[in-house]
C-alpha positions in Angstrom: -113.7 -11.9 195.0 -114.3 -15.0 193.6 -118.5 -15.8 192.8 -119.6 -18.1 191.6 -123.9 -19.2 192.1 -127.0 -21.2 191.0 -129.6 -20.1 188.7 -133.3 -21.9 188.7 -136.6 -22.3 189.8 -137.6 -22.2 193.3 -134.2 -22.4 195.2 -135.3 -23.4 198.5 -134.4 -27.4 198.3 -131.0 -25.7 197.3 -128.3 -28.0 198.0 -125.7 -26.4 196.8 -125.0 -22.6 198.3 -124.9 -25.0 201.5 -122.3 -27.1 200.9 -119.9 -24.4 198.9 -120.1 -22.2 202.1 -119.2 -24.5 204.5 -116.4 -25.5 201.8 -114.8 -21.9 202.0 -115.3 -21.4 205.8 -113.3 -24.8 206.5 -111.0 -23.3 204.6 -110.6 -19.7 205.9 -111.3 -18.2 202.0 -114.7 -16.6 203.0 -113.0 -13.5 202.3 -111.8 -14.9 198.6 -114.5 -16.4 197.4 -118.6 -16.3 196.9 -121.3 -19.0 196.3 -125.1 -17.6 195.7 -128.1 -18.4 194.9 -130.3 -16.2 191.7 -133.7 -17.7 192.1 -133.9 -17.6 187.8 -137.9 -17.9 186.9 -137.6 -17.6 183.0 -133.5 -18.7 181.9 -133.9 -15.5 180.0 -133.1 -13.2 182.2 -129.6 -14.2 182.2 -128.0 -12.1 181.5 -129.7 -9.2 183.3 -129.5 -11.6 186.4 -126.3 -12.9 187.2 -123.6 -10.9 188.5 -121.1 -9.7 185.5 -118.2 -10.4 187.3 -119.7 -14.6 188.0 -116.5 -16.9 187.4 -119.6 -19.8 187.0 -122.7 -21.7 187.5 -124.4 -24.3 188.1 -128.0 -25.0 187.0 -131.0 -26.9 188.5 -134.6 -27.3 187.6 -136.4 -26.0 185.5 -133.5 -24.6 183.7 -130.7 -27.0 182.2 -132.0 -28.1 178.6 -133.9 -24.6 178.3 -130.1 -23.2 178.7 -128.6 -25.0 175.6 -129.2 -21.8 172.6 -127.6 -20.0 175.0 -124.5 -21.3 175.4 -121.9 -20.5 172.9 -119.8 -24.1 173.4 -121.1 -27.4 174.9 -118.9 -29.9 176.5 -119.5 -33.5 174.6 -120.7 -35.1 177.2 -123.1 -32.9 178.1 -124.7 -32.3 174.6 -125.6 -36.6 174.0 -127.8 -35.8 177.2 -129.4 -33.0 176.8 -129.2 -31.2 179.9 -126.2 -28.6 181.0 -125.9 -28.2 185.4 -122.9 -26.3 184.3 -121.4 -23.6 183.2 -118.0 -21.5 183.5 -118.3 -18.1 182.3 -115.1 -17.7 179.5 -112.7 -15.0 178.9 -114.8 -13.1 176.4 -117.2 -12.8 178.1 -119.3 -16.1 176.8 -120.7 -19.2 178.8 -119.8 -22.9 178.1 -122.2 -26.6 179.3 -121.3 -28.6 181.4 -123.0 -31.5 183.4 -121.3 -32.9 186.0 -124.3 -35.0 186.8 -122.6 -37.6 184.2 -118.9 -37.3 186.7 -121.0 -37.6 189.7 -123.5 -40.7 189.6 -121.0 -43.0 187.5 -118.0 -42.6 190.2 -120.6 -43.3 193.0 -122.3 -45.9 191.6 -118.7 -47.4 190.6 -117.9 -47.5 194.0 -121.8 -49.1 194.8 -120.7 -52.1 193.3 -117.2 -52.1 194.1 -117.1 -52.5 197.4 -119.2 -55.3 196.5 -117.2 -56.5 194.1 -120.2 -56.3 191.7 -118.8 -56.5 187.9 -121.0 -54.3 185.3 -121.3 -56.9 182.5 -123.7 -58.9 184.9 -126.5 -56.7 185.5 -129.5 -55.1 184.3 -130.6 -51.7 185.1 -134.8 -50.1 185.9 -135.1 -46.4 185.6 -137.9 -45.0 187.4 -139.1 -41.9 185.6 -137.8 -40.3 182.1 -136.8 -36.3 182.7 -133.6 -34.7 182.2 -132.1 -35.9 185.2 -132.6 -39.8 184.1 -130.5 -38.7 180.7 -128.0 -38.6 182.8 -128.0 -42.1 184.3 -128.6 -43.6 180.9 -125.6 -42.4 179.6 -123.2 -43.8 182.9 -125.5 -47.4 182.1 -124.8 -48.1 178.2 -120.9 -46.1 179.0 -120.2 -49.0 181.8 -122.2 -51.5 179.2 -125.6 -52.3 182.0 -128.8 -52.6 179.7 -131.6 -50.6 181.3 -135.0 -50.8 181.0 -136.9 -47.5 181.7 -140.4 -47.6 183.6 -142.9 -44.0 183.6 -146.4 -43.8 184.4 -146.7 -44.4 181.1 -145.6 -47.7 178.5 -144.1 -46.6 175.8 -142.9 -49.7 174.2 -140.2 -52.5 174.8 -137.5 -49.7 176.5 -139.6 -47.8 178.5 -142.6 -50.1 180.6 -145.0 -48.9 182.9 -145.0 -49.6 187.1 -148.1 -52.1 186.6 -145.8 -54.4 184.1 -143.0 -54.9 186.7 -143.8 -58.5 187.5 -141.2 -60.9 189.5 -139.3 -61.9 186.7 -138.6 -59.0 185.4 -137.4 -57.3 189.2 -135.0 -60.8 189.0 -133.5 -59.7 185.9 -133.0 -56.7 187.1 -131.1 -56.7 189.9 -130.2 -52.8 189.5 -133.3 -49.9 190.5 -132.0 -46.0 190.0 -134.5 -44.2 190.8 -134.8 -40.3 189.6 -138.2 -39.7 190.1 -139.1 -36.5 192.7 -140.9 -39.2 194.3 -140.0 -39.5 198.0 -138.5 -36.5 198.8 -139.3 -33.7 201.2 -141.4 -32.2 202.5 -143.5 -35.3 200.3 -140.8 -38.5 201.8 -143.8 -41.4 202.2 -144.0 -40.8 198.8 -142.6 -43.6 196.8 -142.5 -46.0 193.2 -144.8 -48.2 192.9 -142.9 -51.9 192.4 -143.6 -54.6 193.5 -141.0 -54.6 196.2 -141.2 -57.7 197.9 -140.0 -59.1 194.1 -136.4 -56.9 196.0 -134.3 -59.2 197.9 -130.4 -59.3 199.3 -129.1 -59.7 195.6 -130.7 -56.3 194.3 -129.0 -52.6 194.5 -131.3 -49.8 194.7 -129.7 -45.8 194.1 -132.1 -42.7 194.7 -130.9 -39.9 193.5 -132.7 -37.8 196.2 -131.1 -37.3 199.0 -132.6 -35.3 200.9 -134.2 -37.7 203.2 -131.0 -39.2 203.5 -133.6 -42.7 203.4 -136.4 -42.6 201.0 -139.3 -45.0 201.4 -138.0 -46.4 198.7 -134.7 -47.1 199.6 -135.7 -48.7 203.2 -138.1 -51.0 201.5 -134.8 -52.4 199.7 -132.7 -52.5 203.4 -135.6 -53.8 205.5 -134.5 -57.0 202.1 -131.6 -57.2 202.5 -130.9 -54.8 199.1 -127.8 -52.6 199.2 -129.1 -49.4 198.8 -127.6 -45.6 198.1 -128.6 -41.9 198.3 -128.1 -39.2 195.8 -125.9 -37.4 198.8 -122.9 -38.6 197.7 -123.5 -38.6 193.6 -124.0 -34.6 194.7 -120.9 -33.8 196.7 -119.0 -35.5 193.6 -120.8 -33.1 191.0 -120.0 -30.7 193.3 -116.0 -30.8 193.9 -116.3 -31.4 189.2 -118.0 -28.2 189.1 -115.2 -26.2 191.1 -112.8 -27.8 189.2 -113.8 -26.8 185.8 -115.2 -23.9 187.2 -110.7 -23.1 188.2 -109.4 -25.1 185.3 -107.1 -23.3 182.8 -106.8 -23.6 179.1 -103.4 -26.4 180.2 -105.7 -28.0 181.5 -104.2 -27.6 185.3 -106.4 -25.7 188.5 -105.6 -22.5 189.5 -106.8 -23.5 192.8 -105.7 -26.2 194.6 -108.1 -28.9 195.2 -110.0 -27.9 198.0 
């Protein structure tokens, strides 16, 4: 039995366990692979709490950053954003960290914009929130050449403004809006960022990293005004598949199992 898992605390909201269980069952491979949750309040418990035969694991809040000192290797993109959400157990038992959120968000955003044939150069973005998830979004936007401004409850210079500073003119210029905050996540589904929603129109794109509910209050405000909207579900699926590839990647770059 090949074992994989997820660490974080709490884990009641976990997407990964259900996703991989369904994946293995669909292939009739539930006797070959297993994916388990390992609730872990303190990352210092890592070595004692995880089974010795674990081949890889995902990392969720609150450990995406504080796991870094425990890793022997860190992929350059993960190093650049200062956060890890995927760990591969190397043959000597040490850990190598990756950030598959970067891959998931970039691939999903590219699909969203390609559907409307929107060139990256024509866009400027507002990124709501300044936490670990926002760092992966920043990295992708820089890579695609999309300028952005952070929006937070606390302003801090021209690149990090407060919600109260958003004017209709700013909303018109920044047509891509990415929510990286937990506002609107189940069970508090009525919550949403305090934006001037009436300034959103058919030329806007609203992307929410939240996947539950499928349509947050933030996305609903965009949809009813004609904006293109997308939840974080596709990003989650893509990052999960990328994690699977990493765990099964051999040194020659090929995967040791077929893609599933």
